[in-house]
TIGUBA-436392 format. One record per atom (N, C-alpha, C): residue number from 1; x, y, z; chain; atom name. Coordinates in steps of 0.02 Angstrom, whole numbers, padded with zeros to 5 digits. Layout:
ZALO | pos | xx | yy | zz | unit | site
ZALO | NUM | X | Y | Z | A | CA .
...
! end
This chain:
ZALO | pos | xx | yy | zz | unit | site
ZALO | 1 | 04267 | 06869 | 05714 | A | N .
ZALO | 1 | 04200 | 06881 | 05737 | A | CA .
ZALO | 1 | 04189 | 06840 | 05801 | A | C .
ZALO | 2 | 04157 | 06870 | 05849 | A | N .
ZALO | 2 | 04145 | 06836 | 05913 | A | CA .
ZALO | 2 | 04092 | 06782 | 05905 | A | C .
ZALO | 3 | 04096 | 06730 | 05948 | A | N .
ZALO | 3 | 04046 | 06677 | 05945 | A | CA .
ZALO | 3 | 03977 | 06704 | 05962 | A | C .
ZALO | 4 | 03928 | 06687 | 05921 | A | N .
ZALO | 4 | 03860 | 06709 | 05932 | A | CA .
ZALO | 4 | 03838 | 06765 | 05887 | A | C .
ZALO | 5 | 03884 | 06802 | 05859 | A | N .
ZALO | 5 | 03865 | 06858 | 05815 | A | CA .
ZALO | 5 | 03833 | 06832 | 05751 | A | C .
ZALO | 6 | 03858 | 06777 | 05725 | A | N .
ZALO | 6 | 03828 | 06747 | 05665 | A | CA .
ZALO | 6 | 03756 | 06725 | 05677 | A | C .
ZALO | 7 | 03743 | 06697 | 05736 | A | N .
ZALO | 7 | 03675 | 06676 | 05754 | A | CA .
ZALO | 7 | 03629 | 06736 | 05757 | A | C .
ZALO | 8 | 03654 | 06791 | 05785 | A | N .
ZALO | 8 | 03613 | 06852 | 05791 | A | CA .
ZALO | 8 | 03598 | 06880 | 05721 | A | C .
ZALO | 9 | 03647 | 06883 | 05678 | A | N .
ZALO | 9 | 03637 | 06909 | 05610 | A | CA .
ZALO | 9 | 03588 | 06865 | 05572 | A | C .
ZALO | 10 | 03596 | 06800 | 05576 | A | N .
ZALO | 10 | 03551 | 06754 | 05541 | A | CA .
ZALO | 10 | 03480 | 06759 | 05570 | A | C .
ZALO | 11 | 03474 | 06767 | 05635 | A | N .
ZALO | 11 | 03409 | 06773 | 05666 | A | CA .
ZALO | 11 | 03373 | 06837 | 05645 | A | C .
ZALO | 12 | 03410 | 06892 | 05642 | A | N .
ZALO | 12 | 03380 | 06955 | 05620 | A | CA .
ZALO | 12 | 03358 | 06951 | 05547 | A | C .
ZALO | 13 | 03399 | 06918 | 05505 | A | N .
ZALO | 13 | 03381 | 06910 | 05435 | A | CA .
ZALO | 13 | 03319 | 06867 | 05427 | A | C .
ZALO | 14 | 03316 | 06813 | 05464 | A | N .
ZALO | 14 | 03258 | 06768 | 05459 | A | CA .
ZALO | 14 | 03195 | 06802 | 05487 | A | C .
ZALO | 15 | 03202 | 06837 | 05542 | A | N .
ZALO | 15 | 03145 | 06873 | 05570 | A | CA .
ZALO | 15 | 03121 | 06927 | 05522 | A | C .
ZALO | 16 | 03167 | 06963 | 05492 | A | N .
ZALO | 16 | 03149 | 07014 | 05443 | A | CA .
ZALO | 16 | 03115 | 06985 | 05382 | A | C .
ZALO | 17 | 03139 | 06928 | 05358 | A | N .
ZALO | 17 | 03108 | 06896 | 05301 | A | CA .
ZALO | 17 | 03037 | 06873 | 05317 | A | C .
ZALO | 18 | 03029 | 06845 | 05377 | A | N .
ZALO | 18 | 02962 | 06824 | 05398 | A | CA .
ZALO | 18 | 02913 | 06881 | 05403 | A | C .
ZALO | 19 | 02936 | 06937 | 05430 | A | N .
ZALO | 19 | 02892 | 06995 | 05436 | A | CA .
ZALO | 19 | 02877 | 07024 | 05367 | A | C .
ZALO | 20 | 02927 | 07027 | 05324 | A | N .
ZALO | 20 | 02917 | 07055 | 05257 | A | CA .
ZALO | 20 | 02868 | 07013 | 05216 | A | C .
ZALO | 21 | 02877 | 06947 | 05217 | A | N .
ZALO | 21 | 02831 | 06904 | 05180 | A | CA .
ZALO | 21 | 02760 | 06910 | 05207 | A | C .
ZALO | 22 | 02754 | 06914 | 05272 | A | N .
ZALO | 22 | 02689 | 06920 | 05303 | A | CA .
ZALO | 22 | 02655 | 06987 | 05285 | A | C .
ZALO | 23 | 02693 | 07040 | 05283 | A | N .
ZALO | 23 | 02665 | 07106 | 05267 | A | CA .
ZALO | 23 | 02644 | 07112 | 05194 | A | C .
ZALO | 24 | 02684 | 07083 | 05149 | A | N .
ZALO | 24 | 02672 | 07092 | 05078 | A | CA .
ZALO | 24 | 02627 | 07039 | 05047 | A | C .
ZALO | 25 | 02605 | 06991 | 05086 | A | N .
ZALO | 25 | 02562 | 06938 | 05061 | A | CA .
ZALO | 25 | 02494 | 06941 | 05096 | A | C .
ZALO | 26 | 02443 | 06926 | 05058 | A | N .
ZALO | 26 | 02376 | 06926 | 05088 | A | CA .
ZALO | 26 | 02357 | 06857 | 05115 | A | C .
ZALO | 27 | 02392 | 06805 | 05093 | A | N .
ZALO | 27 | 02372 | 06737 | 05111 | A | CA .
ZALO | 27 | 02424 | 06699 | 05153 | A | C .
ZALO | 28 | 02484 | 06725 | 05158 | A | N .
ZALO | 28 | 02538 | 06688 | 05190 | A | CA .
ZALO | 28 | 02559 | 06725 | 05254 | A | C .
ZALO | 29 | 02565 | 06687 | 05308 | A | N .
ZALO | 29 | 02593 | 06714 | 05370 | A | CA .
ZALO | 29 | 02649 | 06666 | 05390 | A | C .
ZALO | 30 | 02709 | 06693 | 05394 | A | N .
ZALO | 30 | 02768 | 06652 | 05410 | A | CA .
ZALO | 30 | 02782 | 06654 | 05485 | A | C .
ZALO | 31 | 02739 | 06621 | 05523 | A | N .
ZALO | 31 | 02750 | 06618 | 05595 | A | CA .
ZALO | 31 | 02815 | 06580 | 05611 | A | C .
ZALO | 32 | 02827 | 06528 | 05573 | A | N .
ZALO | 32 | 02887 | 06487 | 05586 | A | CA .
ZALO | 32 | 02951 | 06526 | 05579 | A | C .
ZALO | 33 | 02956 | 06567 | 05526 | A | N .
ZALO | 33 | 03016 | 06607 | 05516 | A | CA .
ZALO | 33 | 03026 | 06658 | 05572 | A | C .
ZALO | 34 | 02971 | 06687 | 05594 | A | N .
ZALO | 34 | 02976 | 06736 | 05649 | A | CA .
ZALO | 34 | 02996 | 06703 | 05714 | A | C .
ZALO | 35 | 02967 | 06645 | 05729 | A | N .
ZALO | 35 | 02983 | 06610 | 05791 | A | CA .
ZALO | 35 | 03056 | 06585 | 05790 | A | C .
ZALO | 36 | 03077 | 06555 | 05735 | A | N .
ZALO | 36 | 03146 | 06531 | 05730 | A | CA .
ZALO | 36 | 03195 | 06589 | 05731 | A | C .
ZALO | 37 | 03177 | 06645 | 05700 | A | N .
ZALO | 37 | 03220 | 06704 | 05702 | A | CA .
ZALO | 37 | 03232 | 06728 | 05773 | A | C .
ZALO | 38 | 03179 | 06731 | 05813 | A | N .
ZALO | 38 | 03186 | 06752 | 05883 | A | CA .
ZALO | 38 | 03227 | 06702 | 05922 | A | C .
ZALO | 39 | 03217 | 06638 | 05910 | A | N .
ZALO | 39 | 03256 | 06586 | 05945 | A | CA .
ZALO | 39 | 03330 | 06593 | 05928 | A | C .
ZALO | 40 | 03346 | 06604 | 05864 | A | N .
ZALO | 40 | 03416 | 06611 | 05845 | A | CA .
ZALO | 40 | 03447 | 06674 | 05875 | A | C .
ZALO | 41 | 03409 | 06728 | 05880 | A | N .
ZALO | 41 | 03435 | 06789 | 05911 | A | CA .
ZALO | 41 | 03450 | 06777 | 05984 | A | C .
ZALO | 42 | 03405 | 06744 | 06019 | A | N .
ZALO | 42 | 03416 | 06728 | 06090 | A | CA .
ZALO | 42 | 03476 | 06681 | 06099 | A | C .
ZALO | 43 | 03482 | 06632 | 06055 | A | N .
ZALO | 43 | 03539 | 06585 | 06058 | A | CA .
ZALO | 43 | 03605 | 06623 | 06046 | A | C .
ZALO | 44 | 03605 | 06669 | 05999 | A | N .
ZALO | 44 | 03665 | 06708 | 05986 | A | CA .
ZALO | 44 | 03684 | 06753 | 06044 | A | C .
ZALO | 45 | 03634 | 06783 | 06075 | A | N .
ZALO | 45 | 03648 | 06826 | 06133 | A | CA .
ZALO | 45 | 03675 | 06784 | 06191 | A | C .
ZALO | 46 | 03647 | 06725 | 06201 | A | N .
ZALO | 46 | 03672 | 06683 | 06255 | A | CA .
ZALO | 46 | 03743 | 06659 | 06242 | A | C .
ZALO | 47 | 03759 | 06641 | 06180 | A | N .
ZALO | 47 | 03828 | 06621 | 06164 | A | CA .
ZALO | 47 | 03876 | 06679 | 06170 | A | C .
ZALO | 48 | 03853 | 06738 | 06151 | A | N .
ZALO | 48 | 03895 | 06798 | 06156 | A | CA .
ZALO | 48 | 03908 | 06815 | 06229 | A | C .
ZALO | 49 | 03859 | 06804 | 06273 | A | N .
ZALO | 49 | 03867 | 06819 | 06344 | A | CA .
ZALO | 49 | 03914 | 06768 | 06377 | A | C .
ZALO | 50 | 03913 | 06706 | 06354 | A | N .
ZALO | 50 | 03954 | 06653 | 06384 | A | CA .
ZALO | 50 | 04027 | 06654 | 06358 | A | C .
ZALO | 51 | 04040 | 06689 | 06304 | A | N .
ZALO | 51 | 04107 | 06690 | 06274 | A | CA .
ZALO | 51 | 04156 | 06725 | 06321 | A | C .
ZALO | 52 | 04217 | 06702 | 06323 | A | N .
ZALO | 52 | 04267 | 06736 | 06365 | A | CA .
ZALO | 52 | 04282 | 06806 | 06336 | A | C .
ZALO | 53 | 04300 | 06852 | 06378 | A | N .
ZALO | 53 | 04313 | 06920 | 06353 | A | CA .
ZALO | 53 | 04373 | 06922 | 06306 | A | C .
ZALO | 54 | 04369 | 06963 | 06254 | A | N .
ZALO | 54 | 04425 | 06970 | 06208 | A | CA .
ZALO | 54 | 04476 | 07018 | 06237 | A | C .
ZALO | 55 | 04538 | 07007 | 06217 | A | N .
ZALO | 55 | 04591 | 07051 | 06243 | A | CA .
ZALO | 55 | 04616 | 07098 | 06190 | A | C .
! end
C-alpha cells in the first residue's frame, strides 16, 4: 500500500462516523470527528503526492 492511503481511509471512516452520529442523534454533534477526518484526508493526500512514483 502506498504511503498516505491509510491516512485517507482512516480519515474517510472518521468523517463518516462523525456525520452518521450527528445525523442519528438529536443532542450530539461530532464536530471534532468531522474536522479531524478532513485533516487526516488532507494529510494522506499530501503524503501520497510527495511519495516517489512506483515502478
